[in-house]
VMD Tcl script that draws the C-alpha trace (Angstrom):
set ca {
  {-24.82 -22.51 21.12}
  {-24.13 -26.20 22.84}
  {-21.30 -26.97 24.69}
  {-19.97 -29.15 21.42}
  {-22.13 -30.35 18.58}
  {-21.29 -33.96 18.66}
  {-22.95 -34.13 22.29}
  {-21.93 -37.63 25.03}
  {-19.99 -39.09 22.25}
  {-17.26 -36.53 21.43}
  {-16.75 -35.85 25.10}
  {-15.93 -39.86 25.09}
  {-13.71 -39.23 21.96}
  {-11.68 -36.61 23.43}
  {-10.87 -38.24 26.30}
  {-10.13 -41.55 25.05}
  {-7.46 -39.54 22.64}
  {-6.06 -37.70 25.57}
  {-5.71 -41.12 27.57}
  {-3.98 -42.19 24.63}
  {-1.45 -39.31 24.19}
  {-0.48 -39.72 27.89}
  {-0.36 -43.78 27.41}
  {2.17 -42.90 24.35}
  {4.21 -40.75 27.48}
  {4.17 -43.84 29.36}
  {5.37 -45.84 27.43}
  {8.50 -43.27 26.76}
  {7.43 -42.36 23.04}
  {8.43 -39.08 23.78}
  {11.61 -38.67 25.85}
  {13.50 -37.15 22.99}
  {11.61 -34.68 22.81}
  {11.51 -33.63 25.99}
  {15.13 -34.22 26.59}
  {15.98 -31.61 23.70}
  {13.53 -29.34 25.61}
  {15.27 -29.88 28.37}
  {18.71 -29.36 26.89}
  {17.40 -26.47 25.14}
  {16.28 -24.70 28.31}
  {19.88 -24.98 29.89}
  {21.53 -23.33 26.66}
  {18.29 -20.65 26.62}
  {18.98 -20.18 30.27}
  {22.68 -19.31 29.81}
  {25.42 -20.00 32.69}
  {25.19 -18.96 36.65}
  {28.35 -18.67 38.91}
  {29.38 -21.59 40.70}
  {29.63 -22.19 43.83}
  {33.58 -19.90 45.16}
  {33.55 -22.18 48.15}
  {34.34 -25.56 45.60}
  {38.01 -25.37 44.08}
  {39.03 -28.10 41.19}
  {42.66 -28.59 41.13}
  {43.28 -30.53 37.59}
  {46.26 -33.23 36.77}
  {46.65 -31.65 33.44}
  {49.49 -31.60 30.89}
  {51.30 -29.57 33.01}
  {50.96 -31.08 36.26}
  {52.72 -34.44 33.83}
  {55.47 -32.37 32.80}
  {56.41 -30.94 36.05}
  {55.87 -34.02 38.15}
  {56.73 -37.12 36.06}
  {54.64 -39.82 33.32}
  {51.80 -40.90 35.09}
  {50.64 -42.90 37.25}
  {53.12 -40.58 39.48}
  {54.31 -41.70 43.16}
  {51.94 -41.17 45.62}
  {53.82 -38.78 47.86}
  {52.80 -36.21 45.34}
  {49.35 -36.20 46.56}
  {50.62 -36.21 50.20}
  {52.59 -33.23 49.50}
  {49.10 -32.25 47.43}
  {47.46 -32.89 50.78}
  {49.98 -30.48 52.77}
  {49.30 -27.25 50.46}
  {45.75 -27.94 50.66}
  {45.69 -28.91 54.37}
  {43.45 -25.85 55.86}
  {40.56 -27.22 53.06}
  {37.32 -27.76 54.68}
  {36.55 -30.80 52.90}
  {39.80 -32.54 49.97}
  {38.38 -35.17 47.43}
  {40.27 -37.69 45.20}
  {38.67 -38.25 41.87}
  {41.41 -40.78 41.66}
  {41.10 -44.54 41.65}
  {43.28 -45.88 44.65}
  {42.92 -49.42 44.55}
  {46.00 -50.91 44.27}
  {49.04 -50.75 46.53}
  {52.75 -48.75 45.85}
  {55.51 -47.76 47.86}
  {54.93 -44.90 48.95}
  {50.97 -45.40 50.49}
  {52.52 -44.97 54.07}
  {53.00 -41.32 53.38}
  {50.14 -40.82 52.10}
  {48.15 -42.17 54.41}
  {49.92 -40.21 57.30}
  {49.16 -37.05 54.87}
  {45.16 -38.37 55.03}
  {45.26 -38.39 58.44}
  {46.98 -35.02 59.04}
  {44.27 -33.45 56.94}
  {41.60 -35.55 58.72}
  {39.14 -34.47 56.03}
  {39.49 -36.49 53.20}
  {37.17 -38.76 50.74}
  {38.38 -41.08 48.58}
  {36.43 -42.60 45.77}
  {34.70 -45.71 45.22}
  {34.09 -47.00 41.63}
  {32.31 -49.66 39.76}
  {33.19 -51.44 36.94}
  {31.54 -52.51 33.41}
  {30.89 -55.83 35.49}
  {29.04 -53.83 38.70}
  {31.62 -54.60 41.12}
  {32.94 -52.08 43.00}
  {36.48 -51.19 43.38}
  {37.37 -49.58 46.98}
  {40.28 -47.82 47.94}
  {43.31 -49.63 49.79}
  {42.40 -50.59 53.32}
  {45.97 -49.12 54.42}
  {44.36 -45.77 53.96}
  {42.26 -44.09 56.40}
  {40.23 -41.57 54.73}
  {37.73 -39.03 56.57}
  {34.90 -40.93 54.24}
  {34.29 -42.49 50.96}
  {31.94 -41.81 48.37}
  {30.90 -43.53 44.64}
  {32.17 -41.77 41.67}
  {28.97 -44.07 39.58}
  {27.86 -41.25 37.06}
  {25.48 -42.83 34.19}
  {23.74 -40.76 30.53}
  {21.36 -41.87 29.60}
  {19.98 -43.53 26.45}
  {21.09 -40.44 24.22}
  {24.77 -40.41 25.97}
  {23.83 -36.94 27.77}
  {24.30 -36.75 31.55}
  {21.31 -34.93 32.73}
  {20.75 -36.82 36.44}
  {22.41 -38.73 38.94}
  {21.80 -40.86 42.64}
  {23.31 -40.02 45.44}
  {22.73 -43.51 47.11}
  {24.23 -46.94 45.87}
  {23.02 -50.20 46.91}
  {25.36 -53.25 46.61}
  {24.80 -56.15 48.46}
  {22.27 -54.31 50.73}
  {24.83 -51.99 51.79}
  {24.21 -48.63 51.36}
  {27.55 -46.22 49.41}
  {26.56 -42.34 49.32}
  {27.91 -39.94 46.52}
  {31.61 -38.72 46.52}
  {29.94 -35.48 45.53}
  {27.31 -35.66 48.94}
  {30.38 -37.25 51.17}
  {32.23 -33.85 50.34}
  {28.71 -32.13 51.94}
  {28.14 -34.53 54.90}
  {32.02 -34.00 55.31}
  {32.10 -29.99 54.31}
  {29.00 -28.93 56.61}
  {28.92 -31.50 59.20}
  {25.50 -32.60 58.47}
  {23.98 -35.61 57.74}
  {22.25 -35.61 54.75}
  {18.42 -38.22 54.51}
  {18.86 -40.88 52.10}
  {16.16 -43.18 51.01}
  {15.79 -46.45 52.64}
  {16.94 -49.96 50.30}
  {13.55 -51.42 48.46}
  {12.04 -54.70 49.33}
  {14.05 -55.26 45.80}
  {17.56 -54.45 47.72}
  {16.89 -57.52 50.18}
  {15.43 -59.76 48.53}
  {18.76 -60.36 46.02}
  {21.99 -60.53 48.85}
  {24.90 -61.06 47.30}
  {24.15 -60.59 44.13}
  {26.22 -57.86 41.45}
  {23.74 -55.79 41.21}
  {23.74 -51.90 41.90}
  {20.50 -50.17 43.02}
  {20.32 -46.45 42.59}
  {18.28 -44.27 45.33}
  {18.07 -40.72 45.95}
  {18.13 -39.61 41.92}
  {18.75 -35.95 41.55}
  {18.72 -34.18 38.59}
  {21.85 -31.89 38.14}
  {21.58 -28.23 37.52}
  {24.80 -27.77 35.29}
  {26.25 -23.90 36.08}
  {26.91 -24.08 32.36}
  {29.69 -25.73 30.01}
  {32.51 -27.62 30.70}
  {35.29 -25.10 33.23}
  {33.16 -22.70 34.25}
  {34.67 -23.64 37.62}
  {38.20 -22.29 37.57}
  {40.68 -25.10 37.52}
  {44.05 -25.03 39.10}
  {46.95 -27.23 37.98}
  {47.64 -29.29 40.69}
  {51.71 -29.25 40.13}
  {51.27 -25.19 40.77}
  {49.73 -26.04 44.48}
  {52.81 -28.61 44.81}
  {55.71 -25.82 43.92}
  {53.18 -23.33 46.62}
  {51.43 -20.96 43.83}
  {48.79 -20.63 46.28}
  {49.26 -20.23 50.15}
  {46.96 -22.92 52.40}
  {45.49 -20.37 53.70}
  {43.74 -20.16 49.96}
  {41.97 -22.96 50.08}
  {40.61 -22.16 53.67}
  {37.04 -22.66 53.79}
  {36.44 -24.23 50.84}
  {35.97 -28.08 49.21}
  {39.45 -29.14 46.93}
  {38.93 -31.72 44.25}
  {41.45 -33.27 42.45}
  {40.85 -34.97 39.42}
  {42.48 -35.08 35.80}
  {41.42 -33.84 32.69}
  {44.70 -34.73 30.70}
  {43.55 -36.83 28.07}
  {43.32 -40.41 28.89}
  {43.21 -39.73 32.64}
  {39.77 -39.07 33.50}
  {35.75 -40.01 32.58}
  {34.71 -37.35 30.73}
  {30.74 -36.98 30.28}
  {28.12 -34.86 27.69}
  {25.66 -32.43 29.34}
  {23.17 -30.16 27.89}
  {25.49 -27.42 27.43}
  {27.77 -29.61 25.01}
  {26.17 -28.52 22.04}
  {29.94 -27.84 20.37}
  {30.97 -31.15 21.65}
  {33.15 -29.86 24.36}
  {32.39 -32.53 26.68}
  {32.98 -32.02 31.07}
  {35.52 -34.09 33.13}
  {34.27 -36.42 35.52}
  {35.63 -33.75 38.62}
  {33.46 -30.82 37.40}
  {30.30 -33.08 37.00}
  {30.75 -33.77 40.59}
  {31.50 -30.51 41.68}
  {28.59 -29.56 40.39}
  {26.71 -31.84 42.09}
  {27.95 -30.50 45.39}
  {27.63 -27.04 43.80}
  {23.85 -28.31 43.85}
  {24.02 -29.96 47.52}
  {25.62 -26.66 49.07}
  {22.89 -24.31 47.51}
  {20.00 -26.44 47.82}
  {19.08 -25.46 44.18}
  {19.02 -29.47 42.33}
  {16.34 -29.13 39.76}
  {12.62 -30.81 40.81}
  {10.88 -32.19 38.34}
  {7.37 -33.33 38.79}
  {6.14 -36.74 38.96}
  {5.60 -38.16 35.50}
  {1.37 -39.37 37.11}
  {0.73 -36.11 38.17}
  {1.67 -35.03 35.39}
  {-0.64 -36.97 33.72}
  {-3.56 -36.17 35.20}
  {-2.91 -32.89 35.55}
  {-3.03 -32.77 31.71}
  {-6.32 -34.91 31.73}
  {-7.94 -32.35 33.63}
  {-6.87 -29.43 32.20}
  {-6.94 -30.13 28.41}
  {-10.33 -31.80 28.70}
  {-11.84 -27.84 29.71}
  {-9.71 -26.55 27.15}
  {-11.37 -28.46 24.53}
  {-15.15 -27.58 25.78}
  {-13.31 -23.35 25.58}
  {-12.29 -23.93 22.46}
  {-15.60 -25.63 21.04}
  {-17.82 -22.36 21.69}
  {-15.09 -19.91 20.34}
  {-15.33 -18.47 17.45}
  {-12.62 -19.16 14.39}
  {-10.81 -16.08 15.85}
  {-10.82 -16.89 19.14}
  {-9.79 -20.41 18.56}
  {-6.97 -19.26 17.06}
  {-5.79 -17.28 19.37}
  {-6.49 -19.42 22.12}
  {-4.35 -22.01 20.28}
  {-1.62 -19.21 19.86}
  {-1.59 -18.43 23.72}
  {-1.63 -22.24 24.06}
  {1.39 -23.18 22.46}
  {2.97 -19.91 24.12}
  {1.94 -20.71 27.52}
  {3.60 -24.37 27.56}
  {6.69 -23.08 25.88}
  {7.13 -19.98 27.95}
  {6.17 -21.54 30.95}
  {8.01 -24.62 30.90}
  {11.09 -22.13 30.34}
  {10.39 -19.74 33.08}
  {9.72 -22.58 35.79}
  {13.21 -24.00 34.60}
  {14.72 -21.15 34.96}
  {13.72 -19.20 37.60}
  {12.24 -22.18 39.99}
  {14.58 -24.81 38.54}
  {11.13 -27.11 38.44}
  {10.84 -28.90 35.06}
  {7.49 -29.95 33.26}
  {8.18 -32.18 30.32}
  {6.12 -30.32 27.99}
  {5.54 -32.66 24.73}
  {3.05 -34.06 25.75}
  {0.95 -31.08 26.87}
  {2.05 -29.59 23.52}
  {0.25 -32.55 21.67}
  {-2.73 -32.46 24.14}
  {-3.25 -28.87 23.12}
  {-2.63 -29.55 19.13}
  {-5.27 -32.72 19.69}
  {-8.16 -30.87 21.07}
  {-7.36 -28.27 18.67}
  {-7.48 -29.99 15.77}
  {-11.03 -31.66 17.16}
  {-12.83 -28.50 18.21}
  {-11.94 -26.85 15.19}
  {-13.31 -30.19 12.71}
  {-16.35 -30.23 15.04}
  {-17.07 -26.16 14.06}
  {-16.53 -27.65 10.48}
  {-18.61 -30.48 11.10}
  {-21.05 -27.66 12.31}
  {-20.67 -25.72 9.22}
  {-21.47 -29.07 7.47}
  {-24.91 -28.77 8.83}
  {-25.54 -25.25 8.08}
  {-24.64 -25.57 4.41}
  {-27.29 -28.79 4.48}
  {-29.95 -25.82 5.79}
  {-28.74 -23.40 2.47}
  {-28.49 -25.97 0.11}
  {-31.60 -26.85 -1.72}
  {-31.99 -22.78 -1.23}
  {-29.17 -22.04 -3.25}
  {-29.97 -24.81 -6.33}
  {-33.94 -23.27 -6.23}
  {-31.91 -19.54 -5.96}
  {-29.71 -20.27 -9.47}
  {-32.38 -22.73 -10.77}
  {-30.06 -25.43 -11.16}
  {-30.97 -29.03 -10.91}
  {-30.21 -30.81 -7.49}
  {-27.49 -33.69 -8.06}
  {-28.30 -35.18 -4.33}
  {-30.68 -34.10 -0.97}
  {-28.27 -33.10 1.37}
  {-28.35 -35.25 4.70}
  {-30.24 -33.51 7.84}
  {-27.86 -31.51 10.54}
  {-29.60 -34.06 13.06}
  {-26.55 -36.52 14.52}
  {-23.90 -35.04 13.43}
  {-20.65 -36.48 14.57}
  {-16.54 -36.26 14.45}
  {-16.63 -39.84 12.50}
  {-19.60 -38.12 10.05}
  {-17.77 -35.20 9.05}
  {-14.54 -37.16 8.33}
  {-16.52 -40.09 6.36}
  {-17.58 -39.24 2.44}
  {-20.80 -37.74 3.32}
  {-19.36 -34.74 5.17}
  {-18.36 -31.79 5.05}
  {-16.73 -33.04 1.67}
  {-19.71 -34.18 0.39}
  {-21.41 -30.81 1.02}
  {-18.46 -28.80 -0.73}
  {-18.75 -30.96 -3.65}
  {-22.85 -31.04 -4.59}
  {-21.92 -27.05 -3.62}
  {-19.70 -27.43 -6.39}
  {-21.95 -28.63 -8.95}
  {-24.02 -26.56 -8.26}
  {-21.43 -23.89 -8.85}
  {-20.59 -25.66 -11.97}
  {-24.53 -25.64 -13.53}
  {-24.09 -21.91 -11.98}
  {-21.27 -20.23 -13.60}
  {-22.19 -20.32 -17.41}
  {-25.59 -18.53 -16.20}
  {-23.90 -15.98 -13.84}
  {-21.31 -15.38 -16.79}
  {-24.05 -14.54 -19.06}
  {-25.35 -12.19 -16.71}
  {-22.47 -10.69 -15.71}
  {-21.39 -10.17 -19.59}
  {-24.90 -8.88 -20.36}
  {-24.87 -6.43 -17.67}
  {-21.39 -5.41 -18.11}
  {-22.29 -4.39 -21.62}
  {-25.56 -2.55 -21.07}
  {-23.49 -0.44 -18.31}
  {-20.39 0.23 -20.71}
  {-22.98 1.19 -23.14}
  {-24.63 3.25 -20.93}
  {-21.87 4.89 -20.11}
  {-20.21 5.66 -23.24}
  {-23.74 7.45 -24.48}
  {-23.69 9.34 -21.15}
  {-20.16 10.40 -21.75}
  {-20.14 11.45 -25.22}
  {-23.92 13.08 -24.99}
  {-22.22 15.33 -22.06}
  {-19.27 16.48 -24.49}
  {-21.63 16.70 -27.00}
  {-23.49 19.10 -24.93}
  {-20.50 21.11 -23.85}
  {-19.47 21.48 -27.60}
  {-23.44 23.03 -28.91}
  {-23.75 25.38 -26.36}
  {-19.52 26.07 -27.07}
  {-20.33 26.60 -30.46}
  {-23.44 29.06 -30.14}
  {-21.11 31.52 -29.70}
  {-18.89 30.62 -32.45}
  {-22.58 30.51 -34.60}
  {-23.12 34.41 -34.09}
  {-20.09 34.98 -36.64}
  {-21.13 32.30 -39.75}
  {-17.54 33.02 -41.33}
  {-16.15 30.75 -37.80}
  {-18.80 28.19 -38.07}
  {-16.29 25.47 -38.98}
  {-13.88 27.21 -36.85}
  {-14.30 25.11 -33.94}
  {-13.91 21.66 -35.68}
  {-10.53 22.85 -37.36}
  {-9.74 23.64 -34.24}
  {-10.03 20.62 -32.67}
  {-7.80 18.69 -35.59}
  {-4.96 20.98 -35.45}
  {-4.58 20.56 -31.69}
  {-4.57 16.33 -31.76}
  {-2.42 16.43 -34.46}
  {-0.36 19.06 -33.17}
  {-0.18 17.67 -29.73}
  {0.84 14.42 -31.42}
  {3.83 15.18 -33.37}
  {4.59 16.66 -29.84}
  {4.50 12.95 -28.21}
  {2.19 14.50 -25.81}
  {0.70 11.49 -23.75}
  {-3.12 9.91 -24.91}
  {-4.73 11.21 -21.84}
  {-3.60 14.72 -22.42}
  {-4.02 14.70 -26.53}
  {-7.83 13.23 -25.35}
  {-8.58 16.07 -22.62}
  {-6.71 18.55 -25.26}
  {-8.68 17.84 -28.05}
  {-11.76 18.21 -26.20}
  {-11.47 21.81 -24.16}
  {-9.83 23.47 -27.29}
  {-13.37 23.89 -28.36}
  {-14.11 26.16 -25.66}
  {-11.01 28.94 -25.80}
  {-13.31 31.30 -27.09}
  {-16.56 30.56 -25.28}
  {-16.07 34.39 -23.64}
  {-17.38 35.72 -27.26}
  {-20.69 34.87 -26.04}
  {-20.22 38.32 -23.86}
  {-19.05 40.95 -26.52}
  {-21.31 43.01 -28.14}
  {-22.64 41.83 -31.62}
  {-21.72 45.48 -32.68}
  {-18.07 45.28 -31.72}
  {-17.93 41.25 -32.42}
  {-19.91 41.39 -36.21}
  {-18.18 44.64 -37.43}
  {-17.57 44.35 -40.78}
  {-14.90 46.86 -40.57}
  {-11.72 46.48 -38.41}
  {-11.93 47.97 -34.73}
  {-11.07 50.78 -32.75}
  {-8.26 50.56 -29.99}
  {-11.41 51.10 -27.61}
  {-13.46 48.03 -29.58}
  {-10.41 45.97 -29.58}
  {-10.17 46.54 -25.49}
  {-13.94 45.41 -25.48}
  {-12.80 42.26 -27.85}
  {-10.08 41.28 -25.57}
  {-12.11 40.76 -22.60}
  {-13.42 37.55 -23.68}
  {-10.56 35.60 -22.14}
  {-11.37 36.93 -18.98}
  {-15.27 36.77 -19.72}
  {-14.57 32.83 -20.51}
  {-12.67 32.13 -17.36}
  {-15.09 33.70 -15.49}
  {-17.44 31.38 -17.03}
  {-15.58 27.71 -16.56}
  {-13.63 29.32 -12.99}
  {-14.66 27.45 -10.15}
  {-15.12 23.53 -11.81}
  {-13.99 20.71 -9.24}
  {-13.68 18.77 -12.40}
  {-9.98 18.66 -14.18}
  {-11.48 18.66 -17.37}
  {-13.68 22.27 -17.46}
  {-10.56 23.29 -15.00}
  {-8.39 23.31 -18.50}
  {-10.91 24.60 -20.30}
  {-10.79 27.35 -18.01}
  {-6.99 28.11 -18.43}
  {-7.27 28.35 -21.93}
  {-10.05 30.26 -22.42}
  {-7.80 32.98 -19.90}
  {-4.60 32.43 -22.06}
  {-4.78 31.45 -25.76}
  {-4.03 34.65 -26.36}
  {-0.79 34.99 -24.28}
  {2.81 34.66 -26.86}
  {6.04 33.60 -25.81}
  {7.91 36.65 -25.96}
  {5.62 38.57 -22.96}
  {3.05 40.26 -26.16}
  {0.27 38.99 -25.33}
  {-2.69 39.22 -23.23}
  {-5.14 40.00 -20.92}
  {-1.97 39.28 -18.21}
  {1.05 39.39 -20.66}
  {2.40 35.92 -19.53}
  {5.73 35.59 -21.04}
  {7.79 31.55 -21.83}
  {6.91 28.45 -19.81}
  {4.33 30.77 -17.49}
  {2.04 30.19 -20.13}
  {0.28 26.66 -19.69}
  {1.36 24.67 -22.30}
  {-2.20 23.85 -23.52}
  {-3.15 27.71 -24.02}
  {0.92 27.72 -26.55}
  {-0.77 24.91 -28.49}
  {-3.80 26.06 -29.33}
  {-2.30 29.92 -29.29}
  {-0.78 28.52 -32.72}
  {-3.73 26.63 -34.58}
  {-5.43 29.84 -33.59}
  {-3.92 32.15 -35.00}
  {-2.88 30.00 -38.03}
  {-6.52 29.10 -38.84}
  {-7.55 33.19 -38.23}
  {-4.61 33.60 -41.02}
  {-6.60 31.33 -43.36}
  {-10.40 32.12 -42.84}
  {-11.62 35.72 -44.47}
  {-12.26 38.32 -41.91}
  {-14.29 41.95 -42.00}
  {-10.86 43.75 -41.92}
  {-8.80 40.78 -43.81}
  {-8.40 38.62 -47.01}
  {-7.96 35.12 -46.81}
  {-4.53 34.24 -47.36}
  {-3.60 31.00 -48.18}
  {-1.54 28.02 -46.69}
  {2.27 29.16 -48.23}
  {1.54 32.65 -46.86}
  {-0.06 31.95 -43.51}
  {3.04 29.18 -42.73}
  {5.63 32.28 -44.06}
  {3.84 34.78 -42.17}
  {3.91 32.51 -38.81}
  {7.39 30.92 -39.27}
  {9.38 34.18 -40.94}
  {6.77 36.54 -39.64}
  {5.07 40.22 -40.93}
  {4.33 43.47 -38.95}
  {1.97 41.81 -36.89}
  {3.33 38.46 -36.01}
  {6.90 36.99 -35.40}
  {8.41 33.51 -34.44}
  {9.38 34.83 -31.27}
  {5.62 34.81 -30.11}
  {5.65 31.25 -29.98}
  {6.77 27.95 -28.03}
  {9.96 27.36 -30.33}
  {9.27 23.46 -28.78}
  {5.49 24.22 -30.70}
  {6.60 26.12 -33.38}
  {8.91 23.25 -34.35}
  {6.15 20.54 -34.15}
  {4.08 23.22 -36.45}
  {6.94 22.91 -38.89}
  {7.42 19.65 -39.13}
  {3.41 18.45 -39.72}
  {2.44 22.20 -41.37}
  {0.86 19.92 -44.33}
  {-1.61 18.40 -42.30}
  {-3.04 21.57 -41.27}
  {-3.60 22.74 -44.97}
  {-5.33 19.47 -45.24}
  {-7.63 19.88 -41.95}
  {-8.14 23.68 -43.44}
  {-9.21 22.22 -46.87}
  {-11.38 19.72 -45.86}
  {-13.24 21.26 -43.35}
  {-13.16 25.25 -44.91}
  {-17.06 25.30 -45.31}
}
mol new
graphics top color blue
foreach p $ca { graphics top sphere $p radius 0.5 }
foreach p [lrange $ca 0 end-1] q [lrange $ca 1 end] { graphics top cylinder $p $q radius 0.2 }
display resetview
């Protein structure tokens, strides 16, 4: 098979399609889906344990109840710094750009603690708000975090340039204070240098925040409890303490990838998370856009050639495998390598090459249809509407055009309409012939069996119509008992073979004009065993049923029958039915040893008994049905007497 049916033009088409997909990616058309996948990856990954070296102290409602209304005096902050004096770093996520009466007390506490970071805040006009010049903190850091256009916070910047001055992030200032390390920061761009004096913020050192979990994943301590001494200062040794506010209206809150239940995260916890990422070096890394786009181009074109050469089944399996690799691979890289690759463009590219490869296979199938078209028309003797197009020069556009696969299907549909009537006529004729042949075979088989069975009966001319009457008795009696159609059909046919064993009885006994001696009667009784022996061993249910009838049709309900003296339900039902029919016909028929009885006498002898016959010898259900339809027995005998 060729690499792909359409050659170079198709290769150009596929490359152009892939380039278009990644151009759309460049325009940001897939950002919504990528962001959703990014947020979902966090939730599928689940929460992670926060660094125990980070402690959040919260200005909560309990603190306001203990220390008074907001803003409370800054001497409370001084008391707080005294309580956490052994901390490695203390960060205030509280704006302090206005003077107060307690500033000197607070500044003294700052100097005594020695490792305090105060925030720099940017307002809506992009103007910075620094701490009061009266305060001498160890460092300052900006608390500016900016959610994406969908209002979800995913990324922040560790350095801001404002009027050519670099301002570190609050979390990086805490990191450098706590570890005594200096972060490597990006230098200002040419744009920063070109616009001095303007209120423009230039963001450098981007970082994807590796959130540890939903809001309040970190433990929160109440500031009031800390000041009141619920925690000794040694508790904070070796830790970074971040002071912020979660009381309603006091601090910023942000929507994060874990905010699917609309639970937003306090700004102080966002900074704590960023500090956690710096301490553990596990900020998320994101694949570069251009690297990802070139990877997609050089990856999916070979995938297309593989799909174009594969069978339909393999194409489906490869497509499922490709989707799984993109989805699971993206999640596994995110979870275990903290590396994020936007999956949407890859997923769309995979589906694009899958569809094109599948359409090309269909286009090739259209060419094969062209080859088969005329032969099919000739085969069915139909009229060709239009000649098929040549297989040469097949392309994807030709497939999608009016001369593509649809035209071939329509042509074959036209032929099928012409052929349908002819085919249905042939099928009907052949079905009728087969049905007639089967009916003839079935009838012939049964007639042969009946004629062979009657051979033994016709040795005695007095019982020449015995078999016919038995079959009619059995049919009516089985219907009166409510038996199934299949049972009635089988027992009606097999009842004719109940006396087949008489073929093995010597003529001087079978045709004896008078009564039989006890010894002769014992020989006569062996016709049941002979009949069963003749029919035994067959694999066909009908013959198996006949064997049971031949053996048991002289067994009686009370156990007085022969050859085995079976009793009650141990006697097969079919034998119980045939037995009463056989006895009725024997009573009505003339025998060398007895006269012919009329219907009333025979009915009374069966239902009331005499010296040889008793009602106890019959199955009560069978006897009850016989009693109800006895008139039908009389009619059958009279109609088929001779």
